[in-house]
C-alpha positions in Angstrom: -1.4 26.0 -9.3 -4.9 25.2 -8.1 -4.2 22.4 -5.5 -7.8 22.3 -4.3 -9.0 21.5 -7.8 -6.3 18.8 -8.2 -7.2 17.2 -4.9 -10.9 17.1 -5.8 -10.2 15.7 -9.3 -7.9 13.0 -7.7 -10.5 12.1 -5.2 -13.1 11.7 -7.9 -10.7 9.6 -10.0 -10.0 7.2 -7.1 -13.7 7.0 -6.3 -14.2 6.0 -10.0 -11.7 3.2 -9.5 -13.8 1.8 -6.7 -17.0 2.0 -8.8 -15.5 0.3 -11.9 -15.0 -3.3 -11.1 -14.2 -4.5 -14.6 -10.8 -6.0 -14.9 -10.3 -6.3 -11.2 -10.3 -9.5 -9.2 -10.2 -10.3 -5.5 -6.8 -11.9 -4.7 -7.3 -12.1 -1.0 -10.2 -11.7 1.3 -8.8 -11.5 4.8 -8.0 -8.8 7.4 -4.4 -9.9 7.9 -1.9 -10.6 5.1 1.8 -10.3 4.0 2.5 -7.8 1.2 5.7 -8.0 -1.0 6.3 -4.6 -2.7 9.0 -4.0 -5.2 10.2 -0.5 -6.4 12.2 0.2 -9.4 15.4 2.1 -9.5 15.1 5.9 -9.6 17.0 9.0 -10.6 18.9 7.3 -13.4 20.0 4.4 -11.2 21.3 6.6 -8.3 18.6 5.1 -6.1 18.6 1.3 -6.2 15.5 -0.9 -6.5 14.1 -2.0 -3.2 11.7 -4.6 -1.9 9.6 -4.5 1.3 7.8 -7.2 3.2 5.0 -5.8 5.3 2.2 -7.3 7.4 -1.0 -5.3 6.5 -4.2 -5.3 8.5 -7.6 -3.9 7.7 -9.8 -3.5 10.7 -13.2 -1.9 11.2 -14.2 -0.2 14.4 -17.5 1.1 16.0 -18.6 4.4 14.6 -17.9 3.5 10.9 -14.2 3.9 11.3 -11.6 1.7 9.5 -7.9 1.5 10.0 -5.4 0.2 7.5 -2.0 -0.4 9.1 1.3 -2.0 8.1 4.8 -2.6 9.4 7.8 -4.4 7.9 8.5 -7.9 9.1 10.9 -10.7 8.3 9.1 -13.5 6.4 10.8 -16.7 5.4 8.7 -16.9 2.2 10.5 -13.9 0.8 14.1 -13.9 1.8 16.3 -11.0 0.8 17.9 -11.3 -2.7 20.9 -9.5 -4.3 18.5 -8.1 -6.9 16.9 -5.6 -4.4 17.9 -3.7 -1.3 15.6 -4.8 1.5 13.7 -1.8 2.8 11.9 -1.5 6.1 8.8 0.5 7.0 8.0 1.6 10.5 4.4 1.2 11.7 2.2 3.3 9.5 -1.3 3.5 8.1 -4.5 5.3 7.5 -7.5 6.0 9.7 -10.7 6.5 7.7 -13.7 7.9 9.6 -16.8 9.9 8.8 
């Protein structure tokens, strides 16, 4: 399998998403927000559906560097339900730099 070609094609496809703004709308224009993510069950139901409540931060730094970070939090606006198993994410993110 040619992984390098797959990586390059994927990068070009994601870049295309950024260029094509039709059908997209801005839902929040802020550097700090709460994200509620829901996953479906997997492996014929052997892995239950989960939900995650994360605080997400986008921050730009000197030198044209950006960091997108997130961590799970408890948030009263989205209490746990019996429909999903509440998942928790440790601090994670992406550092984008030239």
